[in-house]
N, C-alpha and C positions, 0 to 999 in steps of 0.2 A: 802208281807216283808216290809220295810219299804224301801223308798229308801233314799240312800246312794250319797253324793256327788263321793264318788270316783269312782264311778260305771257309775254316770253321767256327769256332768258339769266337774267334775275335772279328767275323767278317763285319761286324756294324762297323769296328774301326775305317772300314776299307773305302767309302764316301769321304769319310774324314782327313785322310792322309793324302789322297787319288781323287780327286772330289770331281764330274763329269766338267765341269766348264770349258779348264783347261786343253782340255783335249779336241776343242773345236779347231782352233789351227792346224791340228795334227792331222782330224779328219777330212778336212780340204783339201789336202793332199791327196789323203784316201781316195773319196771323192773325185777329183781332175784323173785321177790313172783310173775308176771304174767306167767313166762318160769316155775318157778318149777311147778306151780300148771296146765299151760297148754300146756308147752311143745314148742316145735321150732314152726315155723308158722307166717306166718302174719294174727293174728288173729282180729275180728274183738271187738272194745272195744265201750265202751260209757262214755264218762265223764259228769258228771251231774254239774251245777256249774263252768264251766270249764273257769268262768272270763278271764283274759289278755291271754290265754294259756299256761301259762309258766314251769307247768310243764309236760303241753303234748307235748310239743317242742322238749323235750329231748326223747318219748316213742313215737312219731307220724311214725318216719321213718319205723318202725321195724311192725305197728299196721294198719290195716282198722279202723280210728277212727271217731266213730260221739259224737260233741260234742254240747253240750244243758247248757243254759243260760238266767237269765230273763232279764237282760240288755243288751239292744241293743249297749250300747256303747262298754261294755267289747267284746260282739262278735263280732264288727267291727277291736277292738285290735285281739284277737285271730285269725279274718280271715289271717289279715296281717302277721303274724309269722308262723301262720299252712294251709299254701292254698292249699294244700293235704287232708285236714281235711273237712268233710261235717260236716256247724253250723246251729244246728236250734233252735230260739228262745221259751224257755217255763220255768212252773213252778216244782222244782224236787219231789215238792210235791204231782203232779197231774197227771204227764204226761203218756202218752201211747201212743207209737209210735206205736204200733201195728207190732212190732219184739222182736227179742232177740239176744244179744251178749252174747260173749266168758268171757266178765269181766265187771263191771261197778266203776268207778273209781267216789269220791267226794272228793278232796280234798279239803283243807280249808274253802269250802263255806260252808259245811256241820257246823259249827261254828253259823249260823246265824240262823238255827233251836233254837227258843226259848221256845217249849211248846212240852210236850211229848207226843200230838200229832203231832205236826208235826216231830217230832222225824221217829215216826209209819208209817205213811204216805209215809217220803222218804225212809224207808226202805224195804216198798213194792213197791214204786215203783219200787227199787232198781231189789227185788226178780224177781219186774213182767217182767224184760229186760234181766233178768238173763237166760242162759241155763243149762239145768242138767248141774252137774257138774262145774258151775261158779266160777267166785271168785267175789267178792264184797270189794275194799279196801277205808275205808274211815279215814277223818285226823283232829276229830276237833283240834280246837288249845286249849281245858284246859278241865280239871278235875275238881269236885269236891273235890275232894281227894286230890290233890295239888293244889290248885289256890292261888297263892298270890296275896293279894290287892295290890295297888297302884304301881303296875310295870311302869317302864317309861324304856322307847329306844329311843336314839334321835341317827339322823346321819345328815350328807351333802352332798348330789352327783348335777351333774352340767348337766345341760337341757337344749343343745343350748346357748345361752348366758344367760341363765338365771342360780343362783345359789339356788338349793333346798336344805332348813335344814328341815326333818322332827322331828318332836315330836311328840311322841306319852304315853299317859296316860292310864292306864288299872283297872278297880275299881270296887266293888261290892256296888253299893248302898244299895241293901237289900237284907245279907243272906239268908231270910227266901225264897225267890224266885230263880228260874230257870234262871233269867239275870243278866247280866254282862254289863257294859258300857267302851267304847273303845272314848278317846277323840283325836282325831287327829289334826294337826297342822300342818301348811304347810307355812312356813318363805318363802315367794320367794325374791330374790333381783335380779334386773337388771336397768343396769345404775343408779347405788347410790341410786338405792329407795325399798325400800321395801315395799310388799304389805302379808297382812295372810289371809288366810283361812283356816275356823275351818271345820271337820267334825265329829261327834258324830252315834256310831255305837251299838247298841247291839243286844250282843252275848247271844248264851245259855251256862247254865253250869250244865252239868248234872252228878251224880256218875257212876262210871264203870258199878256198877252190871246193872243201866238203862239200858245202852246200850247192854248189854250182855243179856238182857233180853226181850229186844224188837226184837231182833237177832236174839234169840233163837225162839221167837216164831214165827218166821219169815220164822220159816225151817231152820233157819244157823246153822252151824258150825264156833263155836267163837276163834279165835285165836288173841292174843294181841299181838304186835310186835314191838319192843323199836324203836321210829322215829330218823331219822336223820333228824332234824327239819330245813330249810335255817335258821332262826330266832335267833336259841339258844333257845328254849324255852322248859324249862324245865321240866324233867317229863312225855315227849311225848312220844305217842306210836301210830300207825295206829291200827285203828280197822279192824279185815281182818274174812270175812265171806265166808264160804265155801257150796255151793248148792249141794247136796246130787247127786249122777247118777242116 
C-alpha cells in the first residue's frame, strides 16, 4: 500500500482531525454487535488496520484486544491511547499470527484496499484468524452504488499552540476503475504564520455485491447494518460476516 503522510510524518495531526471522543457512539454499535454474537465475557478480538486506535479505545476495556497496523507511527499513537492492548506490525492482506479470535474488526482501513484481489486476501486473513462461530465487522467508507464525487468537508481544531484547519476533497478521477482519490489539506496557523501541508490518499470503491460475493465465497454469512458513521457519511453500512460454528 502507498505511504500516506497522515500515517507517517503527519501522524501527530491524526488525533487532531479525528479525535477519539466522537467514536464513542459508533463504537457502541460495534459493541452491541459483538455482544449479540459472543455474549458476555472478556473475549479475544483482533483489529486489523487499527490506525490511531480511536474506535478500539472504546472497546478495549471490555475485551482482550490485539491490534495490527502497517504503519509504525499509527501503532505508536494507538499504544499511547490503548496501553492494555497488544500491538503488532503487519499487513492485513497477508498477516498470519497462527492464532484465532472470537472477532476480527477492520474499521475504515479497509477502504485502502483498491483491488478485488486485495479485498479477497484481507477477507481470507480475517477468516484465518476467526474462531468457529466468530464475527467479522468491516466499515468501508464508500460503496459504488451511493458514492457522490466532489464531496468536500472542512473544520478547524486546536492543537497545542497551533490552529489546524482541515480540508478534504473526495472525487472519482476514473469511474471505470475501482479507485477514488481523497485530497487532504492541513492549514497550520501558529504565531500568525501559516504553513500548508497536503496529502493524497487512494481508496477503493466497490459495489456492495462484490463485498458480499467475496465474503460468501470465504464461508461467511453476510449482514448489512446501517452505520453510525462519525463523519456523518451518507448511505454508510457495516459489513458483518458470521462464521458458522
